[in-house]
N, C-alpha and C positions, 0 to 999 in steps of 0.2 A: 457385266456391270458398266464397264467403260463405254461400250456401245450405247447403253441406255442413257448415260450421261451426255454423250455427244449428241445423240438423237434428240434428247430433251432440250439441250441448249440451242440446237439448230431450229427446233420447233418454236422456241421462244425468240427467234430472230437474232441469235448471237452470230456475228459474222464468221463464216467458215474460214476466212483467211487469218483469223485470230486464234484458231484452234489447231494445235499440232497433235497428231496421234503417232506414237512410236511403238513398234512391235517388230520382233525378228521375223515374223511371218509376212513375206512380201505379198502373198495373195490376199491376206487379211487387210493389209494397208491399202491395196488397190480397191478392195470392196468398200472400205470406208471413204476413200477419196471419191469414188464414183457415186456413192449413196448420199454423202453429206457435204461434198465439196470442201473438204478440210485439207490442211497441210499434213504431209506424212513423212516419216523418216524411220529407218531401221536403227538409227543412232540416238539413244536416249539423251545423251549430252547435247547433241545438236538441237533436238526438239525443245529441250529445257533451257537452252542458253539465254534466251531473251524473254522467258515467260515470267509473268507476274505471279502465276499460280501453277504449281506442278502437282498433278494428281497421280498418285502412285496406286494404280489399280492392278496389282499383281498378287499372286498367291503368297501367303505368309512365308512359306518355306524359301522363297527366292528374294524376299524383301532385303535381307542383308546384302546380298550380291548387287542388287539393283541400286540400293542406297549408296554403297561404297563407290559404285561406278559414277554416281552423280555428285559425289562429295565435293570435288574441286569446283564444279559448275555452281552448285548451291552456295558454297562459301564465297564465290565471287559476286553473284547477283542477288543473293539473299531473298529468294522468292518465298511466298507462302507455300508450304508443302501440305497437301491433303493426302492422308493415307486411308484407304478403305480396306486394308488387309486386316482381317479379324485377328485379334489377340496380340498383335505386335505393339508393344508398349512405347510410349513417348520417349522414355529415357533411353531405350535401345535405338530408336530412330535417331535421336539426338546424337548418340555416340557414333553411329555409323555415318551420319551426315557431317560430322565435324564440330557440332556444338553451336549454340547461339542461333538456332533456326526456329522460325515461326512454324509451328506444326499444329494442324487440326486433325485429330483422329475421328474417323467416321465409321459408324456401324450401321450399314444399310441392311435391307433384307431383299429376298428374291422378287417380291411384287414390284420392286423398282424397275424390273424389266418391262413392265407395262405402264410405268409412270404412276404406279399406285403404291410406292414403297413407303417405309417409315425408317428414318435415319436418326440415330443419336449422334451428337457432335460434342467433342471436347476440345477446347483450345488451350494451349500452354501459355505461359506468361509473356512470351515474345509476340503473340498475335495481337495486333491492334484492332481498333473498332472497324476500320475499313476492310481489313482482311476477314474479320468475322462475317461481315455482310457479303463479301465475295464468296466465302465458303458456303454460306447459307444459300446464296443464289444458285451456285452450281449444284448443290445437292437437292434443292427444291425442284430441279429439272426432272427428278425421279420420284417425287412424292413429298410428304411432309417432313419437317425437321424439328428435332427437339434438342436443346442444349442441356448438357449436364456440367456442373462446375467442379466435379470431382471425377478424375479419370477412372477410378474404381467402379463408378456407376455404369460405365460402358459394359461391364460384365453383367450387370442387371439388365441393361438394354439388350444385350445378346440373348439373355434368357427369355425375355418377354417378346421382343419383336424380331430379333435376328434369327432365332430358331423357331419363333412362333408359327410361321406358316405351316410347318410340318405338323404341329399339334392339331390345327384345324383340318388339314388333309387327313390325318388319322381318324378324327371324328367322322368326317365325311365318308371315308373308306368303310368304317364300321357301320354307319347308318345305311349305306348302300348295301352292304353285305347282309345285314339283318333284314332289310326291306325285302330282299329276294327270298330269304328264308321264310318270311311271312306271306309269300305268294306273289309279289310283284316281279315282273320281268326286269332284267338288268337295265335296259334303257330307261324304263319308267322310274326305277328306284334311283338311278343316277340323276335324271333330270329333276325329280322332286327334291333330292338332297341338295344339289348344287343351287337350284333356285331358292330354296329355303335359306341356305347359307348366305346367298347374296342379299336376299330380302332382309334377313335379320341384321346383317352388317349395315345396310342402308338405313334401317330404322334406328340403329344405335348411333350412326353418324349424324343423321338429319333431325332426329327428334329433340336432341338436347338433353334428354333424360339419361340417367345412369342405367347400366345393364340390370342392376338390381330392381329398379323401378319398372323397367320394361318387362323383366321376367315376371314380376308379380302381377303386372297388368294383363298378361296373357295366360295367367294360371288361375283358372276358375276353381273355386273350392269344390272338392269332390269330383272333379273332372279328370279327363284322360291325361292332360298335361301335368296336373298335380301328381298323379300316380307315377309318371315317368320321372319328374323332377325329384320327388321323394326317394325314388329308387337310386338315383344318382347320389343324393346326399347321404342316404343310409349306407351306401356302398363305399363311403369315404372319398368321394371325388375331390373335395377341397384339399385333403391331405395328399392325395395323389398328385394334384396340380402343384402343390407346394414343393413336394419332393422332386418333381420333374424340373421345375424352374431352378431350384437350388442346385440340382445336379448339373444343369446346363451352365449356371454361373460358376460353379466350382471347376468345371472342365475348362471354361474360358480362362480362369485364373491360372490353372496348370499349364495350358498351352502358351500363355504369355510368358511364363517363367521358362518354359522349354525353348521357345523361339529366341528369347533374349540370351540364352546360353550358346546360340549358334556361333 
């Protein structure tokens, strides 16, 4: 994810000498320096010392350790801190960083790796308007951004878009599988499924109409599509989707509580 953000910023002409990448993996740092012409360091504090924005793109399980290591630096320079670690709550980040820190929590998803991501953002009360713009500009390097005014809504963002790509992959997987059972070869079933998914997403994005309107428009009365859609509905698809998203949201809440106890 960090690589996607750096690549997106450089693609939008953000100066490489104003971007520092820190990681214990020296080979990874060398690859970033060669590919993006950015500054690198194996020392987090050195990289963050003079930064206006510190992006913490680390696994949730190591966030406490990383934040504690940056505590002195952050307290001295008071940068904006962006966290893209899923589930790590603002109150815990605040405690580990020493308090009175401007923090924006970000919930991106994996299509950000292609610059096609969707990110939910939450800013705490210490974040000023200029810092909100900075956070949005950084995360827009990987796709669209949506602000939420209540941190708890990031759990809903996690359920809808954070985990969402897997839902579509599952549907594509099943369509491809059943397509082969209906007689198509694997390559044809896959190509038809993926292009259909791409086309449907583009229609939803570019038409300006709701998915409900688009679905009804392509569902002719008495036709094949109506038969398939009715089968989904009669099989309880809406309830299944509701249960799935609620399960993802509830797990996000549980993880936040567990990580905060670290």
